[in-house]
VOZADO-920949 format. One record per residue (C-alpha): residue number from 1; y negated, x, z negated; residue in three letters. Coordinates in steps of 0.001 Angstrom, whole numbers, plus 500000, padded with zeros to 6 digits. Each point is the difference from the previous one (the first is absolute). Layout:
# residues N
{NUM; {Y; X; Z}; 'ala'}
...
***
This chain:
# residues 378
{1; {521650; 486001; 479832}; 'met'}
{2; {499714; 499348; 503879}; 'lys'}
{3; {502345; 497698; 501927}; 'pro'}
{4; {502072; 502592; 502104}; 'gln'}
{5; {498694; 498325; 503415}; 'asn'}
{6; {496194; 500818; 499257}; 'leu'}
{7; {500505; 503634; 498999}; 'ile'}
{8; {498128; 501975; 502966}; 'pro'}
{9; {501632; 502981; 501502}; 'thr'}
{10; {499033; 503564; 498871}; 'lys'}
{11; {497720; 501600; 502342}; 'pro'}
{12; {501430; 502616; 502027}; 'arg'}
{13; {497203; 502676; 499598}; 'asn'}
{14; {500876; 500951; 496667}; 'leu'}
{15; {501981; 503086; 500537}; 'ala'}
{16; {497144; 501790; 501187}; 'thr'}
{17; {498010; 499151; 496919}; 'phe'}
{18; {502953; 501054; 497910}; 'thr'}
{19; {500026; 502939; 501879}; 'gln'}
{20; {496130; 500328; 498999}; 'lys'}
{21; {500495; 499685; 496542}; 'leu'}
{22; {503098; 502809; 499499}; 'ala'}
{23; {497703; 502298; 502221}; 'glu'}
{24; {496878; 499529; 497673}; 'asn'}
{25; {502142; 500466; 496504}; 'asn'}
{26; {499063; 496420; 498621}; 'leu'}
{27; {501539; 497947; 497535}; 'asp'}
{28; {498749; 497227; 501070}; 'ala'}
{29; {496753; 498552; 501829}; 'val'}
{30; {497577; 497179; 499136}; 'ile'}
{31; {499118; 497822; 503047}; 'ala'}
{32; {497059; 498018; 499375}; 'ser'}
{33; {498224; 499716; 503739}; 'ser'}
{34; {500784; 497061; 502005}; 'ala'}
{35; {501299; 502245; 502507}; 'gly'}
{36; {502241; 502260; 497858}; 'ala'}
{37; {501100; 496603; 498497}; 'phe'}
{38; {501320; 497947; 503194}; 'tyr'}
{39; {501014; 503410; 500974}; 'tyr'}
{40; {502815; 500408; 497411}; 'leu'}
{41; {500517; 496250; 498928}; 'ser'}
{42; {499278; 497869; 503374}; 'arg'}
{43; {497896; 497311; 497677}; 'ser'}
{44; {496544; 499479; 500477}; 'met'}
{45; {497445; 498680; 497315}; 'ile'}
{46; {497068; 498408; 501428}; 'ile'}
{47; {497721; 500884; 497095}; 'thr'}
{48; {501058; 503600; 500149}; 'his'}
{49; {497216; 501070; 502167}; 'leu'}
{50; {496816; 498041; 498616}; 'pro'}
{51; {500913; 500182; 496532}; 'ile'}
{52; {500594; 503572; 499005}; 'arg'}
{53; {499322; 499649; 496520}; 'asp'}
{54; {503197; 497770; 499964}; 'arg'}
{55; {502663; 502448; 500396}; 'leu'}
{56; {503255; 499790; 501802}; 'glu'}
{57; {502164; 502925; 499414}; 'leu'}
{58; {503640; 500852; 501002}; 'leu'}
{59; {501667; 502680; 498045}; 'phe'}
{60; {502262; 502227; 502399}; 'trp'}
{61; {502269; 502682; 497882}; 'pro'}
{62; {501734; 502464; 501814}; 'lys'}
{63; {503180; 498724; 498327}; 'val'}
{64; {500824; 496617; 498978}; 'gly'}
{65; {498494; 496589; 501424}; 'asp'}
{66; {496157; 499066; 500955}; 'pro'}
{67; {498090; 497706; 497359}; 'val'}
{68; {496763; 497967; 500854}; 'phe'}
{69; {497763; 499950; 497874}; 'ile'}
{70; {497652; 496611; 500481}; 'leu'}
{71; {497341; 497611; 498651}; 'cys'}
{72; {502498; 496857; 498613}; 'asp'}
{73; {498549; 497888; 502526}; 'his'}
{74; {500664; 502055; 503441}; 'glu'}
{75; {503476; 500376; 499250}; 'arg'}
{76; {500854; 497270; 501922}; 'trp'}
{77; {499244; 501638; 503196}; 'val'}
{78; {502619; 503330; 499452}; 'val'}
{79; {502435; 497378; 498731}; 'leu'}
{80; {500093; 498010; 503242}; 'lys'}
{81; {499336; 503263; 502403}; 'glu'}
{82; {501418; 503326; 498470}; 'ser'}
{83; {503357; 501620; 500080}; 'trp'}
{84; {498876; 501586; 496606}; 'ile'}
{85; {501675; 498387; 496922}; 'gln'}
{86; {498161; 501799; 496931}; 'gly'}
{87; {496943; 498296; 498576}; 'leu'}
{88; {497830; 500493; 497642}; 'arg'}
{89; {496858; 497635; 499286}; 'thr'}
{90; {496657; 499890; 498142}; 'tyr'}
{91; {497625; 497057; 499151}; 'val'}
{92; {496630; 501328; 501368}; 'glu'}
{93; {497453; 500412; 497430}; 'phe'}
{94; {502524; 500259; 497255}; 'glu'}
{95; {501778; 502601; 500633}; 'arg'}
{96; {499258; 503976; 501779}; 'phe'}
{97; {502487; 500110; 503357}; 'pro'}
{98; {500078; 503519; 499115}; 'met'}
{99; {501304; 499643; 496345}; 'glu'}
{100; {502616; 498041; 501789}; 'val'}
{101; {501279; 502744; 502634}; 'leu'}
{102; {499544; 502228; 497337}; 'ala'}
{103; {502523; 498489; 498011}; 'glu'}
{104; {502195; 500204; 503135}; 'leu'}
{105; {499324; 503499; 500670}; 'ile'}
{106; {501219; 500822; 496528}; 'leu'}
{107; {502798; 497821; 499960}; 'glu'}
{108; {501619; 501865; 502706}; 'arg'}
{109; {499426; 503276; 498571}; 'gly'}
{110; {497261; 501126; 502188}; 'leu'}
{111; {497003; 500445; 497312}; 'gly'}
{112; {499808; 503946; 500882}; 'gly'}
{113; {500673; 499517; 503642}; 'gly'}
{114; {498294; 500747; 503072}; 'arg'}
{115; {498354; 496612; 501125}; 'ile'}
{116; {498743; 499467; 503624}; 'gly'}
{117; {496748; 497869; 499703}; 'ile'}
{118; {497776; 498733; 503152}; 'glu'}
{119; {496731; 501888; 498860}; 'phe'}
{120; {497906; 498446; 502901}; 'asn'}
{121; {500859; 496577; 499148}; 'tyr'}
{122; {500491; 499743; 496286}; 'leu'}
{123; {496771; 499450; 498167}; 'arg'}
{124; {499317; 502830; 497217}; 'gly'}
{125; {499943; 497873; 497012}; 'gln'}
{126; {503558; 498811; 500580}; 'tyr'}
{127; {500955; 503430; 500728}; 'phe'}
{128; {498238; 501550; 496574}; 'asp'}
{129; {502018; 497053; 498321}; 'glu'}
{130; {503361; 500942; 501045}; 'leu'}
{131; {499494; 503635; 499158}; 'lys'}
{132; {498782; 498623; 496331}; 'lys'}
{133; {503481; 498018; 500002}; 'tyr'}
{134; {502155; 503184; 501365}; 'leu'}
{135; {498384; 503150; 498910}; 'pro'}
{136; {502602; 502085; 500786}; 'glu'}
{137; {500733; 498828; 503859}; 'ala'}
{138; {498746; 502672; 502872}; 'thr'}
{139; {498026; 497357; 502378}; 'phe'}
{140; {499564; 501346; 503893}; 'val'}
{141; {499183; 498205; 503246}; 'ser'}
{142; {502240; 497746; 501684}; 'ser'}
{143; {497406; 498873; 502784}; 'asp'}
{144; {501418; 502626; 502900}; 'phe'}
{145; {503495; 499207; 498937}; 'leu'}
{146; {499398; 496265; 500881}; 'phe'}
{147; {498013; 501211; 502888}; 'asn'}
{148; {502453; 502122; 501451}; 'gln'}
{149; {502740; 497796; 500048}; 'ala'}
{150; {498314; 496855; 500829}; 'arg'}
{151; {498838; 501715; 503410}; 'met'}
{152; {503136; 499739; 501357}; 'ile'}
{153; {501153; 497031; 501064}; 'lys'}
{154; {503514; 497966; 499985}; 'thr'}
{155; {501022; 497991; 503092}; 'pro'}
{156; {499521; 496932; 498307}; 'glu'}
{157; {496517; 501018; 499029}; 'glu'}
{158; {499072; 500957; 503615}; 'ile'}
{159; {501154; 496270; 501048}; 'asp'}
{160; {497741; 498689; 497216}; 'ser'}
{161; {496917; 502204; 501215}; 'leu'}
{162; {500950; 498989; 503600}; 'arg'}
{163; {500050; 496549; 499204}; 'gln'}
{164; {496628; 499856; 497952}; 'ala'}
{165; {497967; 502032; 502878}; 'ala'}
{166; {501419; 497828; 502513}; 'arg'}
{167; {499025; 496767; 497937}; 'leu'}
{168; {496755; 501569; 499234}; 'thr'}
{169; {499197; 500371; 503572}; 'glu'}
{170; {501179; 496379; 500979}; 'gln'}
{171; {497665; 498940; 497619}; 'ala'}
{172; {497474; 501557; 501569}; 'ile'}
{173; {500748; 498484; 503344}; 'arg'}
{174; {500372; 496581; 498136}; 'gly'}
{175; {496456; 500875; 498517}; 'gly'}
{176; {498214; 500833; 502899}; 'leu'}
{177; {501754; 497282; 502334}; 'ala'}
{178; {497868; 497400; 498949}; 'asn'}
{179; {496501; 502066; 499758}; 'ala'}
{180; {497406; 498159; 501288}; 'lys'}
{181; {495751; 500536; 500683}; 'pro'}
{182; {498315; 499533; 496556}; 'gly'}
{183; {502763; 501513; 497837}; 'asp'}
{184; {498671; 502324; 497391}; 'ser'}
{185; {501464; 502985; 498763}; 'glu'}
{186; {501305; 498000; 496927}; 'lys'}
{187; {500982; 496993; 502099}; 'thr'}
{188; {502613; 502793; 502157}; 'leu'}
{189; {500894; 501801; 496610}; 'ala'}
{190; {501271; 496887; 498468}; 'ser'}
{191; {501856; 498999; 502762}; 'arg'}
{192; {501852; 503028; 500158}; 'leu'}
{193; {500479; 500141; 496248}; 'ala'}
{194; {501194; 496232; 499963}; 'arg'}
{195; {502214; 501013; 503010}; 'cys'}
{196; {501802; 502958; 498348}; 'val'}
{197; {500640; 498349; 496973}; 'ser'}
{198; {501325; 497210; 501876}; 'glu'}
{199; {502674; 502597; 501527}; 'leu'}
{200; {501052; 500746; 496432}; 'gly'}
{201; {497294; 502644; 498379}; 'ala'}
{202; {499089; 499994; 496816}; 'ile'}
{203; {497583; 502305; 499294}; 'gly'}
{204; {497573; 500776; 502926}; 'phe'}
{205; {497068; 501644; 501438}; 'ala'}
{206; {497751; 499664; 502566}; 'glu'}
{207; {497144; 501898; 502251}; 'val'}
{208; {498035; 497994; 502521}; 'val'}
{209; {497054; 502281; 500568}; 'ala'}
{210; {497803; 499335; 503685}; 'ala'}
{211; {497587; 502271; 501133}; 'gly'}
{212; {498178; 502320; 497535}; 'pro'}
{213; {502163; 498524; 496970}; 'his'}
{214; {502994; 501659; 501363}; 'ser'}
{215; {498801; 503187; 498932}; 'phe'}
{216; {500704; 499867; 496529}; 'his'}
{217; {503712; 500193; 498853}; 'ser'}
{218; {500209; 496641; 498003}; 'tyr'}
{219; {497117; 497681; 500675}; 'pro'}
{220; {500604; 496319; 498747}; 'leu'}
{221; {499429; 497491; 502899}; 'ala'}
{222; {496644; 498567; 500222}; 'ser'}
{223; {499085; 496592; 501171}; 'pro'}
{224; {498108; 501477; 503352}; 'asp'}
{225; {501169; 498641; 502695}; 'glu'}
{226; {502216; 502138; 502786}; 'leu'}
{227; {497376; 500921; 503100}; 'leu'}
{228; {501135; 500337; 503555}; 'pro'}
{229; {500639; 503635; 500789}; 'gly'}
{230; {500779; 500653; 496413}; 'glu'}
{231; {502685; 502318; 499409}; 'leu'}
{232; {502083; 498767; 496884}; 'val'}
{233; {502176; 502271; 497794}; 'arg'}
{234; {502959; 498153; 498394}; 'ile'}
{235; {502166; 501415; 497208}; 'asp'}
{236; {502719; 497855; 498459}; 'leu'}
{237; {502827; 500974; 497211}; 'lys'}
{238; {502234; 498091; 498197}; 'gly'}
{239; {503101; 500126; 497760}; 'thr'}
{240; {503357; 498299; 500955}; 'phe'}
{241; {502700; 500172; 497407}; 'asn'}
{242; {498729; 502966; 498993}; 'gly'}
{243; {498729; 502338; 502326}; 'tyr'}
{244; {496473; 500246; 501680}; 'ala'}
{245; {498755; 499884; 503370}; 'ser'}
{246; {496690; 501539; 501137}; 'asp'}
{247; {499057; 498905; 503759}; 'val'}
{248; {496848; 501196; 501952}; 'gly'}
{249; {498787; 498026; 503315}; 'arg'}
{250; {496671; 499946; 501863}; 'met'}
{251; {498809; 497231; 501559}; 'ala'}
{252; {496703; 499127; 501744}; 'val'}
{253; {498163; 496898; 500930}; 'val'}
{254; {499891; 498853; 503046}; 'gly'}
{255; {500896; 502566; 503174}; 'gln'}
{256; {500056; 503885; 498988}; 'pro'}
{257; {497385; 502077; 501473}; 'thr'}
{258; {501218; 502817; 501602}; 'gln'}
{259; {499212; 502408; 497606}; 'gln'}
{260; {501871; 497818; 497453}; 'his'}
{261; {503289; 500700; 502019}; 'arg'}
{262; {499215; 503610; 500594}; 'asp'}
{263; {499543; 500351; 496342}; 'ala'}
{264; {503075; 498048; 499216}; 'tyr'}
{265; {501652; 501788; 502420}; 'ser'}
{266; {499322; 503236; 498597}; 'arg'}
{267; {500935; 499069; 496401}; 'ile'}
{268; {503323; 498575; 501122}; 'arg'}
{269; {500931; 503155; 502000}; 'asp'}
{270; {499148; 502049; 496432}; 'val'}
{271; {502344; 497608; 498038}; 'gln'}
{272; {502787; 500448; 502673}; 'leu'}
{273; {500273; 504056; 499794}; 'lys'}
{274; {499477; 499709; 496360}; 'thr'}
{275; {503123; 498323; 499800}; 'val'}
{276; {501661; 502012; 502175}; 'gln'}
{277; {499274; 503027; 497255}; 'ala'}
{278; {501917; 497778; 497168}; 'leu'}
{279; {503287; 502040; 499622}; 'arg'}
{280; {501855; 501030; 497498}; 'pro'}
{281; {499122; 503473; 498973}; 'gly'}
{282; {495594; 499673; 501203}; 'gln'}
{283; {497766; 500187; 496228}; 'thr'}
{284; {498301; 496964; 499598}; 'ala'}
{285; {496956; 502673; 500397}; 'ala'}
{286; {501313; 501269; 503751}; 'ser'}
{287; {499686; 496561; 500853}; 'val'}
{288; {496315; 498945; 498761}; 'tyr'}
{289; {499115; 503132; 501807}; 'asn'}
{290; {501401; 499366; 503527}; 'leu'}
{291; {498591; 496188; 499608}; 'tyr'}
{292; {496715; 501578; 499164}; 'ser'}
{293; {500281; 502700; 502943}; 'lys'}
{294; {500939; 496971; 502246}; 'gln'}
{295; {496822; 498317; 499089}; 'leu'}
{296; {498037; 502815; 500429}; 'glu'}
{297; {501306; 500243; 503656}; 'ser'}
{298; {499297; 496574; 500425}; 'ser'}
{299; {496288; 500470; 499116}; 'gly'}
{300; {500434; 497603; 497194}; 'leu'}
{301; {498547; 500330; 496313}; 'ser'}
{302; {502423; 500533; 496734}; 'leu'}
{303; {499563; 496723; 498195}; 'ala'}
{304; {502602; 500363; 497360}; 'leu'}
{305; {500881; 503114; 497900}; 'pro'}
{306; {503896; 498688; 500646}; 'tyr'}
{307; {502107; 498371; 503206}; 'val'}
{308; {502352; 498030; 497650}; 'gly'}
{309; {502440; 499689; 496878}; 'his'}
{310; {503322; 499161; 499223}; 'ser'}
{311; {500914; 496455; 499269}; 'ile'}
{312; {502114; 497999; 497823}; 'gly'}
{313; {499747; 497935; 497029}; 'phe'}
{314; {496302; 501335; 499911}; 'gly'}
{315; {497575; 499477; 502684}; 'gly'}
{316; {499369; 503516; 500191}; 'gln'}
{317; {502883; 502607; 498620}; 'glu'}
{318; {500690; 503895; 499715}; 'tyr'}
{319; {499680; 501731; 502163}; 'pro'}
{320; {496238; 499525; 501480}; 'ile'}
{321; {499358; 501584; 503498}; 'leu'}
{322; {497285; 502512; 498998}; 'gln'}
{323; {498852; 503497; 500342}; 'pro'}
{324; {500939; 500950; 496764}; 'leu'}
{325; {503684; 498737; 499658}; 'glu'}
{326; {502938; 502255; 500964}; 'asp'}
{327; {502536; 497472; 499315}; 'gln'}
{328; {502670; 499986; 502901}; 'leu'}
{329; {500971; 497087; 501878}; 'leu'}
{330; {503553; 499236; 499561}; 'glu'}
{331; {502226; 497176; 501478}; 'ala'}
{332; {499513; 496778; 498966}; 'asn'}
{333; {496608; 499970; 498822}; 'met'}
{334; {497919; 497070; 501199}; 'val'}
{335; {496105; 500794; 500730}; 'leu'}
{336; {496768; 497454; 500669}; 'ser'}
{337; {498287; 501919; 502895}; 'leu'}
{338; {496452; 499331; 499867}; 'glu'}
{339; {498127; 502126; 502807}; 'pro'}
{340; {496299; 499025; 499725}; 'ala'}
{341; {496338; 501445; 501587}; 'phe'}
{342; {496849; 498955; 499810}; 'asp'}
{343; {497469; 499239; 502889}; 'leu'}
{344; {496641; 498473; 500206}; 'asn'}
{345; {500257; 498785; 496723}; 'gly'}
{346; {503304; 498172; 500691}; 'ile'}
{347; {503257; 501097; 498186}; 'arg'}
{348; {503135; 499962; 502110}; 'phe'}
{349; {503235; 499688; 498335}; 'lys'}
{350; {503579; 498833; 500345}; 'ile'}
{351; {502749; 500246; 498000}; 'glu'}
{352; {503808; 499879; 500504}; 'asp'}
{353; {503268; 500524; 497755}; 'thr'}
{354; {501922; 503173; 501624}; 'ile'}
{355; {503871; 500545; 498931}; 'trp'}
{356; {500586; 503491; 499596}; 'val'}
{357; {503793; 500727; 501668}; 'thr'}
{358; {501809; 503680; 500227}; 'asp'}
{359; {499188; 499653; 503915}; 'asn'}
{360; {496148; 499074; 499762}; 'gly'}
{361; {498055; 496762; 499123}; 'ala'}
{362; {500771; 496676; 500313}; 'glu'}
{363; {497389; 496929; 499526}; 'trp'}
{364; {500773; 497197; 497852}; 'leu'}
{365; {496969; 498075; 501247}; 'thr'}
{366; {500897; 498632; 503391}; 'asp'}
{367; {496871; 501150; 501337}; 'gln'}
{368; {498802; 496241; 500666}; 'ala'}
{369; {495987; 499803; 500808}; 'gly'}
{370; {499887; 504166; 500305}; 'ile'}
{371; {500354; 500720; 504006}; 'glu'}
{372; {496618; 499024; 500616}; 'glu'}
{373; {497010; 498941; 497190}; 'ile'}
{374; {500323; 496173; 499135}; 'ile'}
{375; {497615; 497421; 501626}; 'thr'}
{376; {498874; 496805; 497612}; 'ile'}
{377; {498945; 497753; 502854}; 'pro'}
{378; {496459; 498305; 500108}; 'ile'}
***
């Protein structure tokens, strides 16, 4: 039993999930991905993402209390962090986690029930094991259920995403403040990583790509020195208290040329016009189509087949702002907007976090270093 003063509060976004559970006529769902697991439990197990074979599951019934099914030595994390009390463990390499899960489902009288599974995450071998233990159960995909529930953020989640975005902007400013001649992409990337980590991020990724390297989406930072006149694309991500950031900025080594200023002004203009389209009732596809037309009218080439995505626990969540997505935007979605175009072998790309409200869009990033291209002094 947890000491009373250490029991975390239940997240306020569970009403939406419970409604989706009923709409899909499910007797229970099994959260297996790190995003779904955290969404329901507010507990984050660091090994969840890198060690896919060490299953960390959450059984969530329509009736009754939820229960964790965890590797035995991971139990201390949820005992400390989560509001959920139910817990069953397995010893790794001694017992199959799906056997423990199946026992629980049978005890709850759901051996012939309709069970939601994250098919996009759970490996086929584990699903086959579960079917063997529960031959009379009906298994259906719950991926879309989680996507639908997670895309609408609570006020607390919006505040968390605002803080994550602004801390990441602060890390970019801090990393660039000490840039000097002779720095390499790798040096600057390491500095950015250190800054975002010192501000509280756990788990982060950074892109520092100069000149032709900027054309690639996620290049490894090279030991090449930054040269005067080179454009540098910066993309920094972090996870703060469970919520992700994703901020992109453009910089130039030394003073920008007029061509640099003109190109940057055009992408900034496209960004602002696209933000104005982020209103409830617009489809993700209509936002993308408006964006692509803005690029075309500005004489810019389309670099990516999308212009943004939802952001929450995961760095990229549903929906994606792309031409085939008919999901309507709704109030309290939070989107990472990332217009990009290619010019003379260089990729221009900026990225900000935007909150969709009933009255339009509100910036969660504070737009530091966005009005004009950032200069790295030489």
